[in-house]
C-alpha positions, 0 to 999 in steps of 0.5 A, a space after each residue: 548432484 542436486 542443484 542448490 536453490 536459494 530461498 525466494 527473497 521476501 520483503 518484510 511486512 509493513 506493520 499496520 501501526 505505521 498508518 498512525 504516522 501521517 507522514 509515513 509511506 504505506 506499501 500497496 499491500 499495507 494499504 489493502 490490508 487497512 481498506 480491505 480493497 483489492 489491488 484493482 479496486 483500489 486502481 479503479 478508485 484512484 482513476 475515478 478520483 475517489 481514492 487518494 493519489 499514490 506517490 511514485 518513487 520509481 518505475 516499480 515503487 508506489 506508495 500512499 501517504 498515511 495521512 491520506 489513506 486515514 482521512 479516506 477511511 474516516 470519511 468513508 465511515 
């Protein structure tokens, strides 16, 4: 008798349009998609103080303010 497996829980993707609201809190994956930077590059730039600081909402929950990320993108142009 085969063992029934449950599908992995997948979180719904955050739309990129949420970056249009400066008060929105963006997921790490959304910030990666907006900036084109890898996770390690973002962390390197945070340590170097050249990227906006994230907000820690819990031990495994990091978010970025959309207004900070869009301001960083505009300044980088």
